[in-house]
N, C-alpha and C positions, 0 to 999 in steps of 0.2 A: 236316117236309115242306118241300120246296123250293118257293119261290114264283116262281123264275125258271129258265127252261130256255133256255140260250143255246148257240148253235152258231156255227161260222164256216165260210165258204167256203174258208178255207185248208186245211181237212180235210173235204171233202165226203163224204157217204155214198156217192155215185156220181158218175162223170163220164161223160157220154154224148157222144162225138164225133159231129159231123155228117159227112156224106159228104166234105165239105171245108169250109174257111172257118170253123172255130170249134167250140164245144162248149157243152153245158149241164151245169152242176154242180148237184147235188141235195143238199139237206140236209133232214133230218126233225127237226122241233123242236116241242115242245108239241102234238103231234098234227097238225101241219101239214106239208105238203111244199112246199118253196120252191126255186125254181130260179134260178140266175144264168146267163143266156145271154150268151155272148160271140160276137157275129155279126161276123166279120171282113169287111173290105172285099171285095166280090165275092160275099158270101153272098146266096143267094136260096132261099127255102123250096122252090120248085118244082124246084130243082137239088140242094140240100144236105140236105133233110129228106124230100122226097117219096119217094125210094127207100127210106127207112126206114119211113115211115108207110104207104106203099102206098095212098094216097087221092089223088083228083084235085086237091083243095085241102086246106089245113090245117083240120082239124075240131076243133081245140083251142079252148077259151075261155081267153083270156089276160087277166089283170088284174095290172097291175104299174107299175113305175117305171123310166123310162129314166135311167140314171146318166150315160151319155156316148154320143156318136155320134147318128146319125139313122136312123130306120126308116120306110120307105114301105110302105103296106098297100093292096092292091087287093082289094076284096070280089068274090065271085062275081057279084054284080049289076052290077059295073062301077064302083061308087063307090070313090073313092080318098082317102087321108088320109096325112099325114106328121107325125111327132112327133120331138122331140129332147130334149136334156138337161133334166131337171126336170119332164118331162111324166108325168102319171099317166094311164094308158090302160086301156081295156077293149076287147078285140078279140073279136068274136063268131066262131063257127065259119064256115067257108066263105070262105077268103081265101088269097092269096099275099102274100108280103112280101119286102123286100130292103133291104139296107144301102145307105145313100146316102153317097157321098163316100169319102174316104180314111181315115176313122177308124172303128175298130170300134164297133159299137153294143153297149153293155153294158146289159142289161135284167134287173131282178129281178122274177120272175113268181110271184105268189101265187095264180094262177088254179086252178080246180078240176081242170083237165086236166094240170097240170104233172107230176103223178106218172107219166104215161104219155108225155109229150112226148119225141120223138126216141129212144124206147126200142126197142131191137132186139127183135124177136119172140123169145120164149123157146122153145127146142125141147123 
């Protein structure tokens, strides 16, 4: 019996393009679904994922690690926060977010919602 289950984002199980400005790569490993989001400069949830999610704000729970770049988050209640490289973050449902600056934000997401994040509705 194998004690290690390893996967790589070089060969994701699925790639979900945003409306513009990036994508989410999905791997399934050891019973977990993990996403690597590349949020290019100019990316904003309300413009690039909202048309896919069809909700007023992001309803996903995110728990992950920012590899590079910066992300600004504004919660539905108006509170705001920003995180960058090396940050471990948890973002609750009910938010908008956007990439800050000229560098892509690369974020590895282990949150419970990543399995459905930016997934097109299946017909």
